[in-house]
C-alpha angles and dihedrals in degrees: 000000000000125000091256091058091048091049091049091051091049092051091048090051091048090053091050091050090050091050092049092049090050091049091049092050091049090050091051092050096049116082116252115265115247122214107229092196089067091054093054098058118135124233090256092056090049090054090049089052092053091051090050091051090054091051091046090054092053091047089049091052090051091049090050090051092050091048091049090049090051091048091050090048092048091048090049091050091048092051090048090052091050091051091049093049090047091052091047092051091051091051096044122092117249091241091057092049092050091047093051092045091050091049089053091051092050093049091048092048093048092048091051090054091055092068 
């Protein structure tokens, strides 16, 4: 791309940012819209909502437990991987470790030259 194209793109982006800022300011100044259907709920619907909120809390607790279990399992797997790599490094010969490390450096260097 030439410098003119880059400058045109920058100007276009500046205009879009200005438009978005103006829209945000207009949104902040306008009062929030109220949903009238929420105001006209009957007592029975309000009771139903409170029951739902209780169920949602229990479902949320179950979801947190599952997430925690997954996190614990992932942490356990990661620690197991570290232990395995550590054991492999202790059993490997120094020449092998240096050769693998050197290969990693060469691959990293060659990938950096591709950019």
